[in-house]
C-alpha positions as a Python dict, from the first residue, in 0.01 Angstrom:
ca = {
    (1, 'M'): (0, 0, 0),
    (2, 'I'): (115, 351, -86),
    (3, 'K'): (108, 603, 185),
    (4, 'V'): (224, 960, 237),
    (5, 'K'): (375, 1120, 544),
    (6, 'T'): (422, 1519, 562),
    (7, 'F'): (711, 1679, 766),
    (8, 'V'): (681, 2081, 828),
    (9, 'T'): (921, 2305, 1050),
    (10, 'N'): (981, 2649, 1046),
    (11, 'S'): (1281, 2881, 1079),
    (12, 'Y'): (1129, 3120, 1319),
    (13, 'N'): (1222, 2931, 1628),
    (14, 'P'): (1511, 2685, 1518),
    (15, 'L'): (1567, 2557, 1889),
    (16, 'H'): (1234, 2421, 1933),
    (17, 'H'): (1208, 2211, 1628),
    (18, 'E'): (1396, 1885, 1520),
    (19, 'R'): (1568, 1934, 1174),
    (20, 'L'): (1339, 1794, 882),
    (21, 'D'): (1640, 1564, 798),
    (22, 'A'): (1650, 1405, 1110),
    (23, 'Q'): (1222, 1367, 1148),
    (24, 'I'): (1241, 1182, 803),
    (25, 'N'): (1557, 960, 886),
    (26, 'K'): (1387, 877, 1248),
    (27, 'F'): (1059, 813, 1057),
    (28, 'I'): (1216, 542, 800),
    (29, 'E'): (1416, 375, 1055),
    (30, 'E'): (1128, 328, 1306),
    (31, 'N'): (875, 228, 1028),
    (32, 'E'): (1065, 23, 779),
    (33, 'V'): (930, 184, 459),
    (34, 'E'): (1040, 179, 103),
    (35, 'L'): (1038, 510, -27),
    (36, 'V'): (838, 595, -338),
    (37, 'D'): (902, 941, -378),
    (38, 'V'): (1018, 1273, -194),
    (39, 'K'): (859, 1637, -256),
    (40, 'Y'): (1023, 1952, -82),
    (41, 'S'): (848, 2265, -63),
    (42, 'T'): (947, 2602, 105),
    (43, 'S'): (722, 2896, 188),
    (44, 'S'): (766, 3231, 357),
    (45, 'A'): (596, 3452, 574),
    (46, 'W'): (676, 3766, 749),
    (47, 'N'): (660, 3784, 1141),
    (48, 'G'): (689, 4158, 1171),
    (49, 'A'): (1056, 4156, 1214),
    (50, 'A'): (1200, 3908, 981),
    (51, 'P'): (1105, 3673, 723),
    (52, 'V'): (1039, 3333, 831),
    (53, 'W'): (1098, 3031, 616),
    (54, 'I'): (857, 2699, 636),
    (55, 'P'): (1026, 2410, 476),
    (56, 'S'): (813, 2108, 427),
    (57, 'V'): (859, 1769, 301),
    (58, 'M'): (625, 1490, 151),
    (59, 'L'): (705, 1162, 181),
    (60, 'I'): (561, 910, -59),
    (61, 'Y'): (630, 531, 62),
    (62, 'K'): (500, 157, 51),
    (63, 'V'): (436, -10, 366),
    (64, 'R'): (688, -320, 371),
}
């Protein structure tokens, strides 16, 4: 069965989020999945003082 998992973080407070690569690697290790595709995207917003970058990754995978 093909499934999708989305990971999102933001650059506003880098001390309070786990890096996307660490989140993805942990998910792959813990769930024994076979990757089908990876989609990466960024968006931005303004918090009043500085731009905030919001990266996200969508994993498309098969359950083994």
